[in-house]
C-alpha positions as a printed NumPy array, in Angstrom:
array([[ 20.118, -14.823, -32.074],
       [ 17.361, -12.394, -31.613],
       [ 16.282, -11.379, -27.974],
       [ 12.588, -11.121, -27.376],
       [ 11.358,  -9.412, -24.258],
       [  7.68 ,  -9.45 , -23.069],
       [  6.371,  -6.752, -20.791],
       [  3.289,  -7.249, -18.786],
       [  1.05 ,  -5.02 , -16.652],
       [ -1.924,  -6.535, -14.794],
       [ -4.07 ,  -6.849, -11.716],
       [ -4.95 ,  -3.208, -11.064],
       [ -6.407,  -1.529, -14.146],
       [ -5.542,  -1.248, -17.814],
       [ -3.867,  -4.661, -18.125],
       [ -1.51 ,  -4.859, -21.181],
       [  1.268,  -6.608, -22.927],
       [  4.144,  -5.276, -25.072],
       [  6.832,  -7.079, -27.032],
       [ 10.255,  -5.811, -28.061],
       [ 12.882,  -7.556, -30.199],
       [ 16.459,  -6.449, -29.8  ],
       [ 15.162,  -3.189, -28.505],
       [ 12.645,  -2.647, -31.348],
       [  8.988,  -2.246, -30.377],
       [  7.11 ,  -5.026, -32.189],
       [  3.621,  -4.856, -30.742],
       [  1.681,  -3.581, -27.736],
       [ -1.984,  -3.714, -26.784],
       [ -4.378,  -3.352, -23.841],
       [ -6.504,  -6.392, -22.826],
       [ -9.724,  -4.343, -22.824],
       [ -9.649,  -4.207, -26.583],
       [-10.067,  -7.965, -26.791],
       [-12.395,  -8.687, -23.801],
       [-14.505,  -5.542, -24.362],
       [-14.279,  -4.856, -20.645],
       [-13.335,  -1.243, -20.063],
       [-10.028,  -0.924, -18.189],
       [ -9.808,  -4.717, -17.848],
       [ -7.53 ,  -5.62 , -14.937],
       [ -7.429,  -9.332, -15.549],
       [ -4.346, -11.165, -16.749],
       [ -3.712,  -9.959, -20.41 ],
       [ -3.996, -13.455, -22.156],
       [ -5.288, -11.91 , -25.387],
       [ -2.8  ,  -9.087, -25.458],
       [  0.068, -11.55 , -24.868],
       [ -1.185, -13.857, -27.593],
       [ -1.444, -11.055, -29.997],
       [  2.095,  -9.718, -29.347],
       [  3.569, -13.214, -29.711],
       [  1.557, -13.83 , -32.971],
       [  2.744, -10.484, -34.38 ],
       [  6.442, -11.596, -33.821],
       [  5.797, -15.123, -35.008],
       [  6.999, -16.848, -31.92 ],
       [  5.503, -18.74 , -29.054],
       [  5.758, -18.039, -25.269],
       [  8.645, -20.356, -24.774],
       [ 10.716, -18.288, -27.347],
       [ 10.3  , -15.118, -25.194],
       [ 13.657, -14.79 , -23.725],
       [ 12.552, -12.58 , -20.77 ],
       [  9.214, -11.714, -19.148],
       [  9.107,  -8.562, -17.136],
       [  6.321,  -7.388, -14.758],
       [  5.761,  -3.612, -14.368],
       [  5.842,  -3.304, -10.599],
       [  7.006,  -4.993,  -7.425],
       [  4.124,  -6.6  ,  -5.594],
       [  6.075,  -7.272,  -2.355],
       [  6.813,  -3.621,  -1.907],
       [  3.327,  -2.626,  -2.841],
       [  1.968,  -5.142,  -0.186],
       [  4.313,  -3.593,   2.354],
       [  2.749,  -0.147,   1.628],
       [ -0.834,  -1.547,   1.957],
       [ -0.08 ,  -3.429,   5.075],
       [  1.661,  -0.597,   6.788],
       [ -0.85 ,   1.915,   5.844],
       [ -3.738,  -0.098,   7.06 ],
       [ -1.92 ,  -0.918,  10.302],
       [ -1.313,   2.866,  10.945],
       [ -4.947,   3.683,  10.265],
       [ -6.472,   0.849,  12.278],
       [ -9.185,   0.282,  13.33 ],
       [-10.724,   2.491,  10.647],
       [ -9.107,   0.431,   8.002],
       [-10.654,  -2.926,   9.03 ],
       [-13.163,  -2.966,   6.161],
       [-10.619,  -2.229,   3.455],
       [ -8.208,  -4.622,   5.075],
       [-10.655,  -7.531,   4.977],
       [-11.578,  -6.587,   1.356],
       [ -7.992,  -6.526,   0.158],
       [ -6.162,  -9.289,   2.017],
       [ -7.786, -12.45 ,   0.467],
       [ -6.681, -11.455,  -3.053],
       [ -3.145, -10.438,  -1.893],
       [ -2.521, -13.584,   0.354],
       [ -3.809, -16.068,  -2.278],
       [ -2.667, -14.387,  -5.551],
       [ -0.813, -11.111,  -5.757],
       [  1.98 , -11.964,  -3.423],
       [  2.859, -15.134,  -5.426],
       [  3.297, -13.146,  -8.666],
       [  6.031, -15.293, -10.332],
       [  4.084, -18.597,  -9.93 ],
       [  0.829, -16.889, -10.852],
       [  2.237, -15.393, -14.148],
       [  3.887, -18.765, -14.971],
       [  0.605, -20.483, -14.414],
       [ -1.37 , -18.051, -16.521],
       [  1.2  , -18.469, -19.42 ],
       [  1.596, -22.209, -18.963],
       [  5.378, -22.046, -18.519],
       [  8.097, -22.297, -15.955],
       [ 10.411, -19.309, -16.22 ],
       [ 11.88 , -16.604, -14.1  ],
       [  9.67 , -13.433, -14.066],
       [ 11.732, -10.268, -13.632],
       [ 10.397,  -7.259, -11.726],
       [ 10.635,  -3.648, -12.603],
       [  9.697,  -0.743, -10.2  ],
       [  6.298,   0.873, -11.13 ],
       [  7.791,   4.395, -11.614],
       [ 10.87 ,   3.07 , -13.379],
       [  8.383,   1.339, -15.766],
       [  6.75 ,   4.729, -16.376],
       [ 10.082,   6.533, -16.767],
       [ 11.389,   3.874, -19.207],
       [  8.206,   4.028, -21.183],
       [  8.69 ,   7.869, -21.529],
       [ 12.445,   8.173, -22.127],
       [ 13.474,   5.219, -24.291],
       [ 10.954,   5.746, -27.113],
       [ 11.452,   9.496, -27.102],
       [ 13.491,  11.276, -29.77 ],
       [ 15.972,  12.548, -27.253],
       [ 19.513,  11.557, -26.529],
       [ 19.03 ,  13.02 , -23.026],
       [ 15.997,  14.384, -21.152],
       [ 14.661,  15.208, -17.747],
       [ 12.024,  12.673, -16.712],
       [  8.915,  13.191, -14.737],
       [  6.345,  10.517, -13.789],
       [  3.167,  11.375, -11.961],
       [  0.298,   9.07 , -11.066],
       [ -1.898,   7.863,  -8.281],
       [  0.511,   5.466,  -6.623],
       [  2.901,   2.721,  -7.484],
       [  4.581,   0.828,  -4.783],
       [  5.254,   3.917,  -2.557],
       [  6.018,   6.544,  -5.076],
       [  3.315,   8.921,  -6.419],
       [  5.759,  11.124,  -8.435],
       [  9.329,  10.653,  -9.499],
       [ 11.979,  13.004, -11.019],
       [ 15.08 ,  11.916, -12.779],
       [ 17.121,  11.995, -16.017],
       [ 17.719,   9.784, -18.997],
       [ 21.007,   9.9  , -20.884],
       [ 21.855,   7.391, -23.531],
       [ 20.878,   3.901, -22.227],
       [ 20.75 ,   4.982, -18.534],
       [ 17.934,   6.25 , -16.437],
       [ 18.694,   7.782, -13.013],
       [ 15.632,   8.498, -10.736],
       [ 16.735,  10.849,  -8.101],
       [ 13.729,  12.447,  -6.279],
       [ 10.28 ,  11.128,  -5.346],
       [  7.01 ,  11.992,  -3.635],
       [  5.487,   9.185,  -1.632],
       [  1.999,   7.905,  -0.699],
       [ -0.228,   9.294,   0.626],
       [  0.718,  12.627,  -0.958],
       [ -0.369,  12.081,  -4.492],
       [ -1.472,  14.452,  -7.194],
       [ -3.138,  11.544,  -9.022],
       [ -5.166,  10.578,  -6.096],
       [ -6.053,  14.256,  -5.302],
       [ -7.43 ,  14.756,  -8.86 ],
       [ -9.31 ,  11.431,  -8.674],
       [-10.916,  12.552,  -5.352],
       [-12.387,  15.546,  -7.176],
       [-13.445,  13.422, -10.055],
       [-15.47 ,  11.309,  -7.586],
       [-16.802,  14.413,  -5.861],
       [-18.051,  15.778,  -9.263],
       [-19.905,  12.567,  -9.905],
       [-17.573,  10.842, -12.352],
       [-15.95 ,   7.401, -12.148],
       [-12.406,   7.216, -10.908],
       [ -9.759,   5.969, -13.439],
       [-12.059,   6.876, -16.282],
       [-13.899,  10.043, -15.414],
       [-10.881,  12.27 , -15.129],
       [-11.17 ,  13.264, -18.745],
       [-14.677,  14.523, -17.973],
       [-13.535,  16.632, -15.189],
       [-10.916,  18.115, -17.343],
       [-13.386,  18.759, -20.098],
       [-15.82 ,  20.347, -17.693],
       [-13.239,  22.792, -16.238],
       [-13.48 ,  25.539, -18.887],
       [-17.282,  25.956, -18.133],
       [-16.431,  27.103, -14.537],
       [-14.345,  29.585, -12.725],
       [-11.656,  28.449, -10.154],
       [-13.328,  30.092,  -7.181],
       [-12.497,  27.112,  -4.929],
       [ -8.75 ,  27.032,  -5.858],
       [ -7.626,  29.137,  -2.787],
       [ -9.787,  26.94 ,  -0.482],
       [ -8.202,  23.91 ,  -1.862],
       [ -4.681,  25.262,  -1.311],
       [ -5.562,  26.418,   2.21 ],
       [ -7.321,  23.265,   3.504],
       [ -6.731,  20.349,   1.187],
       [ -3.248,  20.569,  -0.174],
       [ -0.038,  22.396,   0.841],
       [  2.088,  23.131,  -2.405],
       [  5.811,  23.769,  -1.969],
       [  7.969,  25.824,  -4.419],
       [  9.463,  22.615,  -5.957],
       [  5.988,  21.095,  -6.661],
       [  5.956,  18.669,  -3.859],
       [  2.779,  18.532,  -1.872],
       [  1.259,  17.369,   1.414],
       [ -2.345,  16.312,   1.41 ],
       [ -4.552,  16.979,   4.489],
       [ -5.801,  13.427,   5.258],
       [ -8.562,  15.012,   7.397],
       [-10.66 ,  15.273,   4.26 ],
       [ -9.884,  11.85 ,   2.692],
       [-10.558,   8.152,   3.269],
       [ -8.336,   6.484,   0.649],
       [ -5.601,   5.484,   3.122],
       [ -8.098,   3.351,   5.16 ],
       [-11.524,   3.149,   3.506],
       [-13.305,   2.128,   0.263],
       [-14.251,   5.746,  -0.513],
       [-11.836,   8.432,  -1.576],
       [-13.389,  11.424,   0.281],
       [-15.263,  11.827,   3.612],
       [-17.976,  13.985,   5.026],
       [-15.429,  16.664,   6.07 ],
       [-14.461,  17.06 ,   2.402],
       [-18.179,  17.528,   1.328],
       [-18.738,  19.932,   4.315],
       [-15.744,  21.946,   3.195],
       [-17.299,  22.526,  -0.225],
       [-20.89 ,  22.964,   1.059],
       [-22.38 ,  20.003,  -0.818],
       [-22.282,  16.265,  -0.891],
       [-20.77 ,  14.519,  -3.936],
       [-22.741,  14.777,  -7.059],
       [-24.748,  11.626,  -7.897],
       [-23.634,  10.03 , -11.147],
       [-25.775,  11.001, -14.091],
       [-27.604,  13.778, -12.243],
       [-27.653,  17.36 , -13.559],
       [-24.261,  19.172, -13.624],
       [-24.535,  22.486, -11.746],
       [-22.465,  25.636, -11.606],
       [-20.92 ,  24.228,  -8.423],
       [-19.613,  21.171, -10.299],
       [-18.208,  23.359, -13.05 ],
       [-16.362,  25.579, -10.614],
       [-15.019,  22.566,  -8.731],
       [-13.558,  21.22 , -11.961],
       [-12.122,  24.551, -12.894],
       [-10.474,  24.942,  -9.403],
       [ -8.87 ,  21.558,  -9.163],
       [ -7.558,  21.958, -12.858],
       [ -5.998,  25.241, -11.872],
       [ -4.311,  23.718,  -8.867],
       [ -3.162,  20.703, -10.879],
       [ -1.675,  23.085, -13.519],
       [  0.208,  24.895, -10.827],
       [  1.687,  21.654,  -9.173],
       [  2.736,  20.182, -12.416],
       [  4.382,  23.39 , -13.703],
       [  6.439,  23.672, -10.403],
       [  7.427,  19.999, -10.666],
       [  8.549,  20.552, -14.289],
       [ 10.631,  23.608, -13.348],
       [ 12.187,  21.581, -10.644],
       [ 13.059,  18.845, -13.082],
       [ 14.737,  21.459, -15.283],
       [ 16.651,  22.978, -12.452],
       [ 17.84 ,  19.549, -11.309],
       [ 18.859,  18.211, -14.74 ],
       [ 19.686,  21.276, -16.708],
       [ 18.087,  19.588, -19.706],
       [ 16.14 ,  21.355, -22.456],
       [ 14.023,  18.218, -23.032],
       [ 11.383,  16.796, -20.816],
       [  9.582,  13.42 , -21.079],
       [  6.589,  12.369, -19.002],
       [  4.399,   9.335, -18.195],
       [  2.028,   8.238, -15.479],
       [ -1.662,   8.629, -15.574],
       [ -1.576,  12.353, -14.687],
       [  0.485,  13.011, -17.87 ],
       [ -2.648,  12.335, -19.82 ],
       [ -4.03 ,  15.523, -18.465],
       [ -3.657,  17.452, -21.782],
       [ -4.665,  20.85 , -20.255],
       [ -1.775,  20.616, -17.795],
       [  0.585,  19.302, -20.432],
       [ -0.337,  22.27 , -22.82 ],
       [  0.235,  24.683, -19.949],
       [  3.622,  23.097, -19.204],
       [  4.853,  23.46 , -22.704],
       [  4.01 ,  27.145, -22.691],
       [  5.465,  27.96 , -19.351],
       [  8.105,  25.499, -17.967],
       [ 10.911,  26.694, -20.27 ],
       [ 11.742,  23.396, -21.991],
       [ 12.695,  23.37 , -25.651],
       [ 10.906,  20.084, -26.297],
       [  8.377,  18.041, -24.342],
       [  7.39 ,  14.511, -25.199],
       [  4.6  ,  12.415, -23.413],
       [  4.153,   8.64 , -23.625],
       [  0.842,   8.113, -25.428],
       [  0.068,   5.115, -23.136],
       [  0.983,   6.957, -20.051],
       [ -1.199,   4.901, -17.748],
       [ -0.427,   1.513, -16.273],
       [ -0.836,  -0.024, -19.773],
       [  2.295,   1.836, -20.778],
       [  4.166,   0.212, -18.005],
       [  4.3  ,  -3.031, -19.867],
       [  6.272,  -1.425, -22.577],
       [  8.438,   0.515, -20.109],
       [  9.318,  -2.614, -18.168],
       [ 10.454,  -4.448, -21.335],
       [ 12.55 ,  -1.384, -22.511],
       [ 14.063,  -1.008, -19.   ],
       [ 15.344,  -4.621, -18.988],
       [ 16.833,  -4.349, -22.511],
       [ 18.844,  -1.178, -21.686],
       [ 19.355,  -1.175, -17.901],
       [ 19.856,  -4.943, -17.238],
       [ 21.135,  -6.238, -20.514],
       [ 23.069,  -2.954, -20.986],
       [ 22.207,  -2.58 , -24.688],
       [ 22.993,   0.669, -26.289],
       [ 20.206,   3.071, -27.363],
       [ 20.04 ,   4.867, -30.677],
       [ 17.183,   7.55 , -30.498],
       [ 15.004,   7.931, -33.443],
       [ 14.491,  11.676, -34.262],
       [ 10.813,  10.817, -35.028],
       [ 10.554,   8.793, -31.873],
       [ 10.417,   4.939, -31.944],
       [  6.794,   4.382, -31.31 ],
       [  5.896,   3.899, -35.039],
       [  3.048,   6.482, -34.728],
       [  1.718,   4.411, -31.798],
       [  0.209,   1.941, -34.322],
       [  1.171,  -1.156, -32.506],
       [ -2.076,  -3.108, -32.131],
       [ -3.906,  -5.668, -34.288],
       [ -4.423,  -4.913, -37.833],
       [ -7.693,  -4.678, -39.854],
       [ -6.362,  -5.333, -43.303],
       [ -7.59 ,  -3.549, -46.53 ],
       [ -8.942,  -6.885, -47.768],
       [ -9.661, -10.124, -45.645],
       [-11.88 , -13.1  , -46.597],
       [-12.338, -13.815, -42.976],
       [-13.574, -10.291, -42.29 ],
       [-15.78 , -10.482, -45.367],
       [-17.466, -13.595, -44.007],
       [-18.114, -12.103, -40.576],
       [-19.55 ,  -8.846, -42.034],
       [-21.809, -10.76 , -44.392],
       [-23.146, -12.776, -41.548],
       [-23.915,  -9.501, -39.692],
       [-25.908,  -8.262, -42.698],
       [-23.241,  -5.866, -43.973],
       [-23.518,  -4.326, -47.333],
       [-20.557,  -2.438, -48.625],
       [-18.832,  -0.974, -51.542],
       [-15.121,  -1.991, -52.018],
       [-13.044,   0.88 , -53.112],
       [ -9.357,   1.416, -54.11 ],
       [ -7.443,   3.08 , -51.235],
       [ -6.644,   6.279, -53.077],
       [-10.163,   6.825, -54.243],
       [-11.465,   5.852, -50.758],
       [ -9.659,   8.779, -49.214],
       [-11.203,  11.197, -51.687],
       [-14.704,   9.636, -51.071],
       [-14.309,  10.085, -47.292],
       [-13.301,  13.735, -47.805],
       [-16.408,  14.34 , -49.888],
       [-18.672,  12.709, -47.211],
       [-17.069,  14.78 , -44.422],
       [-17.47 ,  17.914, -46.459],
       [-21.166,  17.126, -46.574],
       [-21.349,  17.001, -42.815],
       [-21.571,  13.168, -42.572],
       [-20.038,  11.256, -39.673],
       [-17.637,   8.576, -40.82 ],
       [-16.224,   5.831, -38.714],
       [-12.665,   4.507, -39.664],
       [-11.405,   1.065, -38.726],
       [ -8.37 ,   0.02 , -40.711],
       [ -4.672,  -0.625, -40.166],
       [ -3.117,  -1.325, -36.923],
       [ -4.863,  -0.2  , -33.685],
       [ -3.489,   2.66 , -31.672],
       [ -1.403,   2.082, -28.383],
       [ -2.999,   4.11 , -25.566],
       [ -6.347,   5.817, -24.915],
       [ -6.263,   8.243, -27.813],
       [ -7.666,   7.262, -31.281],
       [ -5.311,   8.586, -33.883],
       [ -6.978,   7.63 , -37.201],
       [ -7.082,   3.794, -37.266],
       [-10.006,   3.382, -34.875],
       [-11.565,   6.852, -35.197],
       [-14.894,   8.658, -35.793],
       [-14.452,  11.605, -38.159],
       [-16.499,  14.694, -38.81 ],
       [-16.278,  18.202, -40.235],
       [-14.647,  20.825, -38.067],
       [-16.791,  23.495, -39.696],
       [-20.164,  22.116, -38.75 ],
       [-21.609,  24.187, -35.872],
       [-23.727,  21.233, -34.35 ],
       [-21.179,  18.469, -34.987],
       [-19.963,  18.452, -31.442],
       [-23.368,  17.96 , -29.818],
       [-24.496,  15.529, -32.582],
       [-21.562,  13.149, -32.015],
       [-21.782,  13.394, -28.246],
       [-25.442,  12.671, -28.005],
       [-26.262,  10.512, -30.986],
       [-23.103,   8.53 , -31.497],
       [-21.013,   8.496, -28.353],
       [-23.964,   8.71 , -26.034],
       [-21.976,  10.851, -23.551],
       [-22.207,  14.261, -21.829],
       [-22.881,  16.974, -24.409],
       [-20.184,  19.278, -22.905],
       [-17.274,  17.078, -23.774],
       [-15.035,  18.603, -26.477],
       [-13.614,  16.918, -29.573],
       [-10.082,  16.904, -30.864],
       [ -8.887,  18.306, -34.188],
       [ -6.768,  16.495, -36.761],
       [ -4.723,  19.   , -38.769],
       [ -2.122,  18.679, -41.517],
       [  1.201,  18.973, -39.73 ],
       [  2.392,  21.611, -42.135],
       [ -0.761,  23.823, -41.67 ],
       [ -1.063,  23.53 , -37.806],
       [  0.516,  26.884, -37.207],
       [ -2.194,  28.527, -39.29 ],
       [ -4.849,  27.34 , -36.829],
       [ -3.291,  27.007, -33.418],
       [ -0.758,  28.777, -31.174],
       [  1.743,  25.871, -30.937],
       [  4.848,  25.829, -28.847],
       [  6.13 ,  22.661, -30.56 ],
       [  6.512,  21.812, -34.242],
       [  4.198,  18.733, -33.971],
       [  1.726,  16.919, -31.729],
       [  1.252,  13.517, -33.396],
       [ -0.311,  11.768, -30.286],
       [ -3.014,  14.233, -29.249],
       [ -1.416,  14.9  , -25.755],
       [ -1.434,  18.76 , -25.583],
       [ -4.013,  21.446, -25.689],
       [ -3.255,  24.514, -27.751],
       [ -5.32 ,  27.661, -28.394],
       [ -7.055,  28.479, -31.595],
       [ -5.458,  31.45 , -33.343],
       [ -6.927,  34.795, -32.214],
       [ -7.972,  35.864, -35.749],
       [-10.053,  32.703, -36.034],
       [-11.996,  33.196, -32.817],
       [-15.627,  34.539, -32.606],
       [-16.904,  36.398, -29.639],
       [-19.131,  34.329, -27.392],
       [-21.382,  35.057, -24.509],
       [-19.96 ,  34.186, -20.975],
       [-21.177,  30.968, -19.527],
       [-23.686,  31.699, -16.699],
       [-26.158,  29.628, -14.715],
       [-26.286,  25.773, -14.693],
       [-27.481,  25.195, -18.232],
       [-24.409,  24.41 , -20.408],
       [-26.673,  23.693, -23.417],
       [-27.112,  27.402, -23.884],
       [-23.518,  27.788, -24.995],
       [-22.425,  24.318, -26.24 ],
       [-23.634,  24.88 , -29.712],
       [-22.545,  28.589, -29.928],
       [-19.77 ,  28.854, -32.536],
       [-16.464,  30.129, -30.966],
       [-14.281,  29.998, -34.087],
       [-14.342,  29.288, -37.862],
       [-13.599,  25.537, -36.857],
       [-16.446,  25.485, -34.232],
       [-16.775,  21.583, -33.797],
       [-13.275,  21.45 , -32.199],
       [-13.03 ,  24.75 , -30.422],
       [-13.664,  24.39 , -26.615],
       [-15.3  ,  27.106, -24.39 ],
       [-11.867,  28.536, -23.672],
       [-10.802,  28.454, -27.289],
       [ -8.546,  25.383, -26.618],
       [ -8.249,  22.215, -28.628],
       [ -6.396,  18.905, -28.056],
       [ -4.446,  19.001, -31.282],
       [ -3.184,  16.119, -33.331],
       [ -0.95 ,  16.897, -36.16 ],
       [ -0.985,  14.458, -39.028],
       [  1.974,  13.783, -41.335],
       [  2.386,  11.433, -44.361],
       [  4.986,   9.288, -42.598],
       [  3.087,   8.206, -39.543],
       [ -0.444,   7.978, -41.12 ],
       [ -0.427,   8.351, -44.961],
       [ -4.145,   7.35 , -45.248],
       [ -5.583,  10.029, -42.929],
       [ -3.096,  12.538, -44.268],
       [ -4.612,  12.052, -47.844],
       [ -8.165,  12.306, -46.385],
       [ -7.415,  15.691, -44.868],
       [ -5.609,  16.903, -47.941],
       [ -8.653,  15.99 , -50.052],
       [-10.917,  17.63 , -47.508],
       [ -8.749,  20.808, -47.816],
       [ -9.03 ,  20.855, -51.605],
       [-12.87 ,  20.764, -51.279],
       [-13.476,  23.125, -48.367],
       [-10.184,  25.107, -47.999],
       [ -9.968,  23.805, -44.396],
       [ -7.062,  21.611, -43.111],
       [ -8.873,  20.483, -39.821],
       [-11.352,  17.68 , -39.229],
       [-12.885,  16.254, -36.034],
       [-11.45 ,  13.109, -34.609],
       [-12.793,  11.021, -31.647],
       [-12.243,   7.435, -30.622],
       [-14.352,   4.749, -32.286],
       [-16.502,   3.587, -29.375],
       [-19.508,   4.601, -27.267],
       [-19.204,   5.819, -23.657],
       [-18.212,   2.915, -21.405],
       [-17.048,   0.679, -24.212],
       [-13.294,   0.244, -25.168],
       [-12.148,   1.44 , -28.5  ],
       [-13.148,  -1.035, -31.197],
       [-10.612,  -3.605, -32.147],
       [-11.925,  -5.858, -34.89 ],
       [-14.034,  -5.466, -38.022],
       [-16.932,  -7.055, -36.1  ],
       [-16.639,  -4.542, -33.211],
       [-16.657,  -1.675, -35.728],
       [-19.625,  -2.776, -37.621],
       [-21.678,  -3.471, -34.458],
       [-20.837,  -0.025, -33.013],
       [-21.773,   1.574, -36.346],
       [-25.198,  -0.156, -36.439],
       [-25.912,   0.864, -32.883],
       [-25.3  ,   4.549, -33.382],
       [-26.348,   7.343, -35.693],
       [-23.077,   7.158, -37.567],
       [-23.717,   7.741, -41.299],
       [-20.855,   5.703, -42.878],
       [-18.101,   3.502, -41.71 ],
       [-14.995,   2.39 , -43.448],
       [-13.681,  -1.121, -42.542],
       [-10.463,  -1.953, -44.373],
       [-11.251,  -0.745, -47.88 ],
       [-14.957,  -1.364, -47.569],
       [-17.375,   1.611, -47.335],
       [-20.681,   1.102, -45.637],
       [-23.639,   3.392, -45.992],
       [-26.157,   3.155, -43.141],
       [-29.049,   3.511, -45.464],
       [-27.894,   0.468, -47.52 ],
       [-27.599,  -2.005, -44.711],
       [-29.839,  -5.207, -44.81 ],
       [-30.438,  -5.058, -40.952],
       [-32.037,  -1.906, -39.535],
       [-30.134,   0.204, -37.122],
       [-30.915,  -0.352, -33.463],
       [-33.967,   1.45 , -32.193],
       [-33.929,   3.127, -28.739],
       [-34.97 ,   0.018, -26.851],
       [-32.354,  -2.239, -28.571],
       [-29.73 ,   0.439, -28.161],
       [-30.395,   0.651, -24.431],
       [-30.048,  -3.092, -24.008],
       [-26.703,  -2.957, -25.99 ],
       [-25.425,  -0.048, -23.934],
       [-26.157,  -1.924, -20.613],
       [-23.229,  -4.237, -21.624],
       [-21.048,  -1.261, -20.784],
       [-23.066,  -0.5  , -17.571],
       [-25.039,   2.406, -19.209],
       [-28.826,   2.957, -19.649]])
């Protein structure tokens, strides 16, 4: 008899479900992709239904259901923290208690009610869920484990080792000392939204200089040799209030927090550079401690902070590990998968046989847009879609030609990616050689800040010709590497507050993916994980001589990555994208029956995602 284990994360942010069968990962998806609510925290009804459908079972046939954290211990932390900070905590206490006392504390009955069943719900510790999500799918027989996030129950960072089927977590940092919360506080101070704007802060950092780094280390955070930290609570309110930072924090840096959507100044750029430098230092020390404690040449990471690709790239270069592997869905969504795998190996004591390519199946674990589907045809026709149906091999060649002509092409086909990175199934592609491609996609298609960089896709066998890589592959776009020195162009130093002066200045012979500091968030593409995109880039190389293209997620700012054919076509028509591929259908914007949205219609559509 097969054993099905359903993992669930919910009720904070990035709710998700994952299903394994006899230890094999069958399906995984975030709820936001179905509801179209960014970082949806509600119960993942749609994600659960998808996972069960993919396996061909119903909820009664799920042998075990595992939740990714322990709500009773989390409640203990919240209650004790608010008691110790009273009376300042009264507002946050009154805001939190109704939900905890009526819902969150009664987790087992709540989940059973949501699923319509009566079954025991197993509980996995939050950071064990992260650790399991990183180690068990990794290609290593043994590895050091490091998890870093905001906070779970009490832990904010955990160190341990995985060996065979066993994970041993041996060291932890505890709330309120949290690198994740520290970085989020600076995200808020720079005018970005916590739990989604951290990527923006990271992208802004190369435009500044870390002139506040010493000030941060002197007043804000004490860093010990082993990477553990103590955060000075004089400057923060997250232990007792509804705001992460306070007036003392703003006074220390000489300005109040930047208003969202206001002009980004030199001050903001330098703040970003400073906290990124401090974060790099802390993570490197933690990694070196992990190596010293475990003696392993392999390191696996998870937790939201592991999605900081700049720090991960720095770690690969400096920590002394032979191999580093990061869970692509490192945030709370990944906890659903980790919880299921933990139960299979640690509770049912099932053996583990690592896959040398990892066991994530390229992270293509979500719902599929098939090459041909009468149901999708019907929906797309109703939406006014006009398309050309093309054989798959000819389609890859056609896409390559369009990219070589500097068109922007959306791709929505195959199974959706697991995690926040688009890896070619729900992607927007462009030419890496076009000087204005970065600003064009940012401003006219993604509707986001013009300074944000784009990631390159590169043929795995050619990656070393373009980037200084410490590892043989980077299939999940989780590390930054530097463009080779001989490909770089001299550029003027960034001065003043106007970033637009230098954004469009070419910095290499692949300017659309080269950031201000010559870094790039690299994805290597191989024929095993993604044969379709591999053939696209190969054909692009035959035309242009270049093995690199631009890849960004198929969505606009504030919107989750598209899931269905309908999502993809709607996003295509609301932006200045030139072409879109949905399954084996090619859509040309100029041929569509309905006009693309004008500025007024587009603004109304964007307001669905809380944007003007």
